[in-house]
PQR file with spaces between the fields and no chain letter, atoms N, CA, C, O and H, PARSE charges and radii, in Angstrom:
ATOM       1  N    MET     1     -72.647   84.373  112.944 -0.4000 1.5000
ATOM       2  CA   MET     1     -73.194   83.368  113.827 -0.0000 2.0000
ATOM       3  C    MET     1     -72.252   83.180  115.017  0.5500 1.7000
ATOM       4  O    MET     1     -71.030   83.284  114.905 -0.5500 1.4000
ATOM       5  N    TYR     2     -72.868   82.904  116.143 -0.4000 1.5000
ATOM       6  CA   TYR     2     -72.133   82.609  117.366 -0.0000 2.0000
ATOM       7  C    TYR     2     -72.322   81.136  117.698  0.5500 1.7000
ATOM       8  O    TYR     2     -73.247   80.495  117.201 -0.5500 1.4000
ATOM       9  H    TYR     2     -73.860   82.820  116.235  0.4000 1.0000
ATOM      10  N    LYS     3     -71.448   80.606  118.535 -0.4000 1.5000
ATOM      11  CA   LYS     3     -71.492   79.175  118.836 -0.0000 2.0000
ATOM      12  C    LYS     3     -71.308   78.939  120.327  0.5500 1.7000
ATOM      13  O    LYS     3     -70.483   79.590  120.969 -0.5500 1.4000
ATOM      14  H    LYS     3     -70.696   81.127  118.939  0.4000 1.0000
ATOM      15  N    GLY     4     -72.087   77.996  120.880 -0.4000 1.5000
ATOM      16  CA   GLY     4     -71.932   77.567  122.261 -0.0000 2.0000
ATOM      17  C    GLY     4     -73.037   78.084  123.167  0.5500 1.7000
ATOM      18  O    GLY     4     -73.438   79.245  123.087 -0.5500 1.4000
ATOM      19  H    GLY     4     -72.756   77.467  120.359  0.4000 1.0000
ATOM      20  N    ALA     5     -73.518   77.202  124.027 -0.4000 1.5000
ATOM      21  CA   ALA     5     -74.580   77.560  124.972 -0.0000 2.0000
ATOM      22  C    ALA     5     -74.635   76.501  126.064  0.5500 1.7000
ATOM      23  O    ALA     5     -74.051   75.424  125.944 -0.5500 1.4000
ATOM      24  H    ALA     5     -73.192   76.259  124.092  0.4000 1.0000
ATOM      25  N    TRP     6     -75.345   76.833  127.119 -0.4000 1.5000
ATOM      26  CA   TRP     6     -75.670   75.878  128.175 -0.0000 2.0000
ATOM      27  C    TRP     6     -77.159   75.615  128.089  0.5500 1.7000
ATOM      28  O    TRP     6     -77.948   76.554  127.979 -0.5500 1.4000
ATOM      29  H    TRP     6     -75.820   77.708  127.216  0.4000 1.0000
ATOM      30  N    ALA     7     -77.558   74.350  128.138 -0.4000 1.5000
ATOM      31  CA   ALA     7     -78.967   73.970  128.161 -0.0000 2.0000
ATOM      32  C    ALA     7     -79.303   73.541  129.579  0.5500 1.7000
ATOM      33  O    ALA     7     -78.548   72.795  130.203 -0.5500 1.4000
ATOM      34  H    ALA     7     -76.917   73.588  128.227  0.4000 1.0000
ATOM      35  N    GLU     8     -80.439   74.012  130.091 -0.4000 1.5000
ATOM      36  CA   GLU     8     -80.853   73.680  131.453 -0.0000 2.0000
ATOM      37  C    GLU     8     -82.268   73.137  131.444  0.5500 1.7000
ATOM      38  O    GLU     8     -83.170   73.732  130.853 -0.5500 1.4000
ATOM      39  H    GLU     8     -81.052   74.618  129.584  0.4000 1.0000
ATOM      40  N    ASN     9     -82.458   72.004  132.101 -0.4000 1.5000
ATOM      41  CA   ASN     9     -83.785   71.451  132.314 -0.0000 2.0000
ATOM      42  C    ASN     9     -84.354   72.181  133.529  0.5500 1.7000
ATOM      43  O    ASN     9     -83.840   72.024  134.637 -0.5500 1.4000
ATOM      44  H    ASN     9     -81.725   71.520  132.581  0.4000 1.0000
ATOM      45  N    ILE    10     -85.404   72.972  133.339 -0.4000 1.5000
ATOM      46  CA   ILE    10     -85.905   73.797  134.438 -0.0000 2.0000
ATOM      47  C    ILE    10     -86.639   72.983  135.499  0.5500 1.7000
ATOM      48  O    ILE    10     -86.850   73.476  136.608 -0.5500 1.4000
ATOM      49  H    ILE    10     -85.821   73.099  132.439  0.4000 1.0000
ATOM      50  N    LYS    11     -87.031   71.758  135.187 -0.4000 1.5000
ATOM      51  CA   LYS    11     -87.678   70.899  136.186 -0.0000 2.0000
ATOM      52  C    LYS    11     -86.655   70.264  137.124  0.5500 1.7000
ATOM      53  O    LYS    11     -86.835   70.282  138.342 -0.5500 1.4000
ATOM      54  H    LYS    11     -86.860   71.358  134.286  0.4000 1.0000
ATOM      55  N    SER    12     -85.579   69.702  136.561 -0.4000 1.5000
ATOM      56  CA   SER    12     -84.596   68.984  137.379 -0.0000 2.0000
ATOM      57  C    SER    12     -83.391   69.842  137.758  0.5500 1.7000
ATOM      58  O    SER    12     -82.683   69.535  138.717 -0.5500 1.4000
ATOM      59  H    SER    12     -85.433   69.688  135.572  0.4000 1.0000
ATOM      60  N    GLY    13     -83.161   70.912  137.009 -0.4000 1.5000
ATOM      61  CA   GLY    13     -81.995   71.754  137.264 -0.0000 2.0000
ATOM      62  C    GLY    13     -80.724   71.252  136.605  0.5500 1.7000
ATOM      63  O    GLY    13     -79.673   71.879  136.739 -0.5500 1.4000
ATOM      64  H    GLY    13     -83.737   71.162  136.230  0.4000 1.0000
ATOM      65  N    ALA    14     -80.798   70.133  135.896 -0.4000 1.5000
ATOM      66  CA   ALA    14     -79.626   69.576  135.210 -0.0000 2.0000
ATOM      67  C    ALA    14     -79.185   70.523  134.097  0.5500 1.7000
ATOM      68  O    ALA    14     -80.009   71.084  133.375 -0.5500 1.4000
ATOM      69  H    ALA    14     -81.652   69.624  135.788  0.4000 1.0000
ATOM      70  N    ARG    15     -77.857   70.689  133.973 -0.4000 1.5000
ATOM      71  CA   ARG    15     -77.297   71.557  132.934 -0.0000 2.0000
ATOM      72  C    ARG    15     -76.275   70.794  132.125  0.5500 1.7000
ATOM      73  O    ARG    15     -75.598   69.904  132.638 -0.5500 1.4000
ATOM      74  H    ARG    15     -77.187   70.233  134.559  0.4000 1.0000
ATOM      75  N    ALA    16     -76.167   71.147  130.853 -0.4000 1.5000
ATOM      76  CA   ALA    16     -75.168   70.544  129.977 -0.0000 2.0000
ATOM      77  C    ALA    16     -74.714   71.591  128.971  0.5500 1.7000
ATOM      78  O    ALA    16     -75.509   72.395  128.485 -0.5500 1.4000
ATOM      79  H    ALA    16     -76.718   71.870  130.436  0.4000 1.0000
ATOM      80  N    ARG    17     -73.433   71.566  128.672 -0.4000 1.5000
ATOM      81  CA   ARG    17     -72.909   72.478  127.654 -0.0000 2.0000
ATOM      82  C    ARG    17     -73.215   71.896  126.284  0.5500 1.7000
ATOM      83  O    ARG    17     -73.023   70.705  126.038 -0.5500 1.4000
ATOM      84  H    ARG    17     -72.787   70.913  129.067  0.4000 1.0000
ATOM      85  N    VAL    18     -73.696   72.764  125.393 -0.4000 1.5000
ATOM      86  CA   VAL    18     -74.024   72.364  124.022 -0.0000 2.0000
ATOM      87  C    VAL    18     -73.067   73.128  123.114  0.5500 1.7000
ATOM      88  O    VAL    18     -73.375   74.222  122.642 -0.5500 1.4000
ATOM      89  H    VAL    18     -73.852   73.731  125.592  0.4000 1.0000
ATOM      90  N    ALA    19     -71.903   72.531  122.880 -0.4000 1.5000
ATOM      91  CA   ALA    19     -70.841   73.210  122.125 -0.0000 2.0000
ATOM      92  C    ALA    19     -71.242   73.499  120.685  0.5500 1.7000
ATOM      93  O    ALA    19     -70.777   74.483  120.109 -0.5500 1.4000
ATOM      94  H    ALA    19     -71.653   71.642  123.264  0.4000 1.0000
ATOM      95  N    GLY    20     -72.093   72.666  120.088 -0.4000 1.5000
ATOM      96  CA   GLY    20     -72.479   72.824  118.693 -0.0000 2.0000
ATOM      97  C    GLY    20     -73.732   73.649  118.478  0.5500 1.7000
ATOM      98  O    GLY    20     -74.301   73.625  117.387 -0.5500 1.4000
ATOM      99  H    GLY    20     -72.470   71.867  120.556  0.4000 1.0000
ATOM     100  N    HIS    21     -74.178   74.380  119.494 -0.4000 1.5000
ATOM     101  CA   HIS    21     -75.389   75.199  119.360 -0.0000 2.0000
ATOM     102  C    HIS    21     -75.016   76.532  118.707  0.5500 1.7000
ATOM     103  O    HIS    21     -74.209   77.285  119.254 -0.5500 1.4000
ATOM     104  H    HIS    21     -73.716   74.399  120.381  0.4000 1.0000
ATOM     105  N    TYR    22     -75.590   76.825  117.556 -0.4000 1.5000
ATOM     106  CA   TYR    22     -75.330   78.079  116.844 -0.0000 2.0000
ATOM     107  C    TYR    22     -76.507   79.024  117.020  0.5500 1.7000
ATOM     108  O    TYR    22     -77.656   78.589  117.101 -0.5500 1.4000
ATOM     109  H    TYR    22     -76.245   76.214  117.112  0.4000 1.0000
ATOM     110  N    TYR    23     -76.219   80.324  117.078 -0.4000 1.5000
ATOM     111  CA   TYR    23     -77.273   81.321  117.185 -0.0000 2.0000
ATOM     112  C    TYR    23     -76.817   82.619  116.525  0.5500 1.7000
ATOM     113  O    TYR    23     -75.623   82.845  116.329 -0.5500 1.4000
ATOM     114  H    TYR    23     -75.286   80.678  117.012  0.4000 1.0000
ATOM     115  N    THR    24     -77.779   83.461  116.190 -0.4000 1.5000
ATOM     116  CA   THR    24     -77.509   84.687  115.446 -0.0000 2.0000
ATOM     117  C    THR    24     -77.156   85.850  116.377  0.5500 1.7000
ATOM     118  O    THR    24     -77.309   85.762  117.595 -0.5500 1.4000
ATOM     119  H    THR    24     -78.749   83.277  116.350  0.4000 1.0000
ATOM     120  N    ALA    25     -76.686   86.926  115.777 -0.4000 1.5000
ATOM     121  CA   ALA    25     -76.395   88.143  116.526 -0.0000 2.0000
ATOM     122  C    ALA    25     -77.667   88.704  117.155  0.5500 1.7000
ATOM     123  O    ALA    25     -77.623   89.261  118.251 -0.5500 1.4000
ATOM     124  H    ALA    25     -76.561   86.997  114.787  0.4000 1.0000
ATOM     125  N    GLU    26     -78.785   88.563  116.477 -0.4000 1.5000
ATOM     126  CA   GLU    26     -80.062   89.045  117.030 -0.0000 2.0000
ATOM     127  C    GLU    26     -80.468   88.236  118.260  0.5500 1.7000
ATOM     128  O    GLU    26     -80.960   88.801  119.236 -0.5500 1.4000
ATOM     129  H    GLU    26     -78.821   88.110  115.586  0.4000 1.0000
ATOM     130  N    ALA    27     -80.267   86.926  118.223 -0.4000 1.5000
ATOM     131  CA   ALA    27     -80.557   86.093  119.399 -0.0000 2.0000
ATOM     132  C    ALA    27     -79.661   86.513  120.561  0.5500 1.7000
ATOM     133  O    ALA    27     -80.116   86.563  121.704 -0.5500 1.4000
ATOM     134  H    ALA    27     -79.866   86.466  117.430  0.4000 1.0000
ATOM     135  N    ARG    28     -78.417   86.810  120.286 -0.4000 1.5000
ATOM     136  CA   ARG    28     -77.501   87.261  121.338 -0.0000 2.0000
ATOM     137  C    ARG    28     -77.975   88.593  121.923  0.5500 1.7000
ATOM     138  O    ARG    28     -77.974   88.778  123.140 -0.5500 1.4000
ATOM     139  H    ARG    28     -78.048   86.770  119.357  0.4000 1.0000
ATOM     140  N    ARG    29     -78.379   89.515  121.051 -0.4000 1.5000
ATOM     141  CA   ARG    29     -78.857   90.822  121.504 -0.0000 2.0000
ATOM     142  C    ARG    29     -80.092   90.676  122.387  0.5500 1.7000
ATOM     143  O    ARG    29     -80.192   91.320  123.432 -0.5500 1.4000
ATOM     144  H    ARG    29     -78.380   89.365  120.063  0.4000 1.0000
ATOM     145  N    LEU    30     -81.026   89.836  121.970 -0.4000 1.5000
ATOM     146  CA   LEU    30     -82.233   89.611  122.763 -0.0000 2.0000
ATOM     147  C    LEU    30     -81.897   88.986  124.115  0.5500 1.7000
ATOM     148  O    LEU    30     -82.476   89.366  125.133 -0.5500 1.4000
ATOM     149  H    LEU    30     -80.945   89.313  121.122  0.4000 1.0000
ATOM     150  N    GLY    31     -80.975   88.041  124.133 -0.4000 1.5000
ATOM     151  CA   GLY    31     -80.551   87.429  125.381 -0.0000 2.0000
ATOM     152  C    GLY    31     -79.938   88.437  126.336  0.5500 1.7000
ATOM     153  O    GLY    31     -80.201   88.402  127.538 -0.5500 1.4000
ATOM     154  H    GLY    31     -80.505   87.733  123.306  0.4000 1.0000
ATOM     155  N    GLU    32     -79.121   89.336  125.801 -0.4000 1.5000
ATOM     156  CA   GLU    32     -78.508   90.378  126.623 -0.0000 2.0000
ATOM     157  C    GLU    32     -79.549   91.375  127.130  0.5500 1.7000
ATOM     158  O    GLU    32     -79.348   92.022  128.158 -0.5500 1.4000
ATOM     159  H    GLU    32     -78.907   89.364  124.824  0.4000 1.0000
ATOM     160  N    ALA    33     -80.666   91.496  126.400 -0.4000 1.5000
ATOM     161  CA   ALA    33     -81.744   92.407  126.799 -0.0000 2.0000
ATOM     162  C    ALA    33     -82.688   91.767  127.822  0.5500 1.7000
ATOM     163  O    ALA    33     -83.619   92.415  128.300 -0.5500 1.4000
ATOM     164  H    ALA    33     -80.830   90.971  125.565  0.4000 1.0000
ATOM     165  N    GLY    34     -82.445   90.491  128.157 -0.4000 1.5000
ATOM     166  CA   GLY    34     -83.256   89.847  129.184 -0.0000 2.0000
ATOM     167  C    GLY    34     -84.243   88.808  128.698  0.5500 1.7000
ATOM     168  O    GLY    34     -84.933   88.191  129.509 -0.5500 1.4000
ATOM     169  H    GLY    34     -81.689   89.965  127.769  0.4000 1.0000
ATOM     170  N    VAL    35     -84.329   88.596  127.393 -0.4000 1.5000
ATOM     171  CA   VAL    35     -85.218   87.566  126.855 -0.0000 2.0000
ATOM     172  C    VAL    35     -84.560   86.209  127.092  0.5500 1.7000
ATOM     173  O    VAL    35     -83.396   86.013  126.741 -0.5500 1.4000
ATOM     174  H    VAL    35     -83.768   89.097  126.733  0.4000 1.0000
ATOM     175  N    VAL    36     -85.297   85.275  127.681 -0.4000 1.5000
ATOM     176  CA   VAL    36     -84.751   83.944  127.981 -0.0000 2.0000
ATOM     177  C    VAL    36     -84.931   83.049  126.758  0.5500 1.7000
ATOM     178  O    VAL    36     -86.062   82.794  126.345 -0.5500 1.4000
ATOM     179  H    VAL    36     -86.242   85.433  127.966  0.4000 1.0000
ATOM     180  N    PRO    37     -83.824   82.565  126.166 -0.5600 1.5000
ATOM     181  CA   PRO    37     -83.941   81.650  125.026  0.2800 2.0000
ATOM     182  C    PRO    37     -84.466   80.291  125.496  0.5500 1.7000
ATOM     183  O    PRO    37     -83.870   79.663  126.371 -0.5500 1.4000
ATOM     184  N    MET    38     -85.567   79.844  124.924 -0.4000 1.5000
ATOM     185  CA   MET    38     -86.183   78.576  125.299 -0.0000 2.0000
ATOM     186  C    MET    38     -85.872   77.524  124.251  0.5500 1.7000
ATOM     187  O    MET    38     -85.637   77.836  123.084 -0.5500 1.4000
ATOM     188  H    MET    38     -86.052   80.354  124.213  0.4000 1.0000
ATOM     189  N    GLY    39     -85.874   76.266  124.691 -0.4000 1.5000
ATOM     190  CA   GLY    39     -85.626   75.136  123.806 -0.0000 2.0000
ATOM     191  C    GLY    39     -86.892   74.693  123.099  0.5500 1.7000
ATOM     192  O    GLY    39     -87.894   75.408  123.086 -0.5500 1.4000
ATOM     193  H    GLY    39     -86.065   76.013  125.639  0.4000 1.0000
ATOM     194  N    PRO    40     -86.837   73.505  122.509 -0.5600 1.5000
ATOM     195  CA   PRO    40     -87.998   73.013  121.756  0.2800 2.0000
ATOM     196  C    PRO    40     -89.192   72.652  122.646  0.5500 1.7000
ATOM     197  O    PRO    40     -90.298   72.453  122.144 -0.5500 1.4000
ATOM     198  N    THR    41     -88.977   72.568  123.957 -0.4000 1.5000
ATOM     199  CA   THR    41     -90.078   72.325  124.890 -0.0000 2.0000
ATOM     200  C    THR    41     -90.031   73.399  125.971  0.5500 1.7000
ATOM     201  O    THR    41     -89.059   74.150  126.061 -0.5500 1.4000
ATOM     202  H    THR    41     -88.079   72.730  124.365  0.4000 1.0000
ATOM     203  N    ASP    42     -91.053   73.472  126.774 -0.4000 1.5000
ATOM     204  CA   ASP    42     -91.090   74.451  127.861 -0.0000 2.0000
ATOM     205  C    ASP    42     -90.158   74.076  129.009  0.5500 1.7000
ATOM     206  O    ASP    42     -89.987   74.860  129.942 -0.5500 1.4000
ATOM     207  H    ASP    42     -91.842   72.862  126.701  0.4000 1.0000
ATOM     208  N    TRP    43     -89.557   72.896  128.957 -0.4000 1.5000
ATOM     209  CA   TRP    43     -88.721   72.396  130.045 -0.0000 2.0000
ATOM     210  C    TRP    43     -87.258   72.770  129.877  0.5500 1.7000
ATOM     211  O    TRP    43     -86.465   72.573  130.798 -0.5500 1.4000
ATOM     212  H    TRP    43     -89.696   72.259  128.199  0.4000 1.0000
ATOM     213  N    VAL    44     -86.884   73.305  128.722 -0.4000 1.5000
ATOM     214  CA   VAL    44     -85.474   73.589  128.434 -0.0000 2.0000
ATOM     215  C    VAL    44     -85.292   75.073  128.158  0.5500 1.7000
ATOM     216  O    VAL    44     -86.028   75.668  127.371 -0.5500 1.4000
ATOM     217  H    VAL    44     -87.528   73.465  127.974  0.4000 1.0000
ATOM     218  N    LYS    45     -84.299   75.661  128.817 -0.4000 1.5000
ATOM     219  CA   LYS    45     -83.916   77.029  128.501 -0.0000 2.0000
ATOM     220  C    LYS    45     -82.419   77.062  128.249  0.5500 1.7000
ATOM     221  O    LYS    45     -81.683   76.200  128.729 -0.5500 1.4000
ATOM     222  H    LYS    45     -83.701   75.177  129.456  0.4000 1.0000
ATOM     223  N    TYR    46     -81.979   78.041  127.506 -0.4000 1.5000
ATOM     224  CA   TYR    46     -80.578   78.156  127.141 -0.0000 2.0000
ATOM     225  C    TYR    46     -79.939   79.377  127.774  0.5500 1.7000
ATOM     226  O    TYR    46     -80.600   80.390  128.001 -0.5500 1.4000
ATOM     227  H    TYR    46     -82.577   78.740  127.115  0.4000 1.0000
ATOM     228  N    GLN    47     -78.661   79.274  128.054 -0.4000 1.5000
ATOM     229  CA   GLN    47     -77.840   80.420  128.426 -0.0000 2.0000
ATOM     230  C    GLN    47     -76.779   80.513  127.347  0.5500 1.7000
ATOM     231  O    GLN    47     -75.887   79.669  127.266 -0.5500 1.4000
ATOM     232  H    GLN    47     -78.124   78.451  127.869  0.4000 1.0000
ATOM     233  N    LEU    48     -76.878   81.543  126.516 -0.4000 1.5000
ATOM     234  CA   LEU    48     -75.978   81.690  125.385 -0.0000 2.0000
ATOM     235  C    LEU    48     -74.609   82.169  125.859  0.5500 1.7000
ATOM     236  O    LEU    48     -74.505   82.939  126.814 -0.5500 1.4000
ATOM     237  H    LEU    48     -77.603   82.229  126.581  0.4000 1.0000
ATOM     238  N    GLU    49     -73.572   81.709  125.187 -0.4000 1.5000
ATOM     239  CA   GLU    49     -72.209   82.120  125.549 -0.0000 2.0000
ATOM     240  C    GLU    49     -71.779   83.322  124.745  0.5500 1.7000
ATOM     241  O    GLU    49     -70.661   83.809  124.913 -0.5500 1.4000
ATOM     242  H    GLU    49     -73.657   81.083  124.412  0.4000 1.0000
């Protein structure tokens, strides 16, 4: 498991670091391949660290 990400509200552009966000190696691989990790709503996207 990996830890850490930035969450961005795509409507307002506000960003916040989410230090406790965990994700798998597969999520990291998909992110590196260009898949945008989305949050629980369509308004939030993540940038994995």
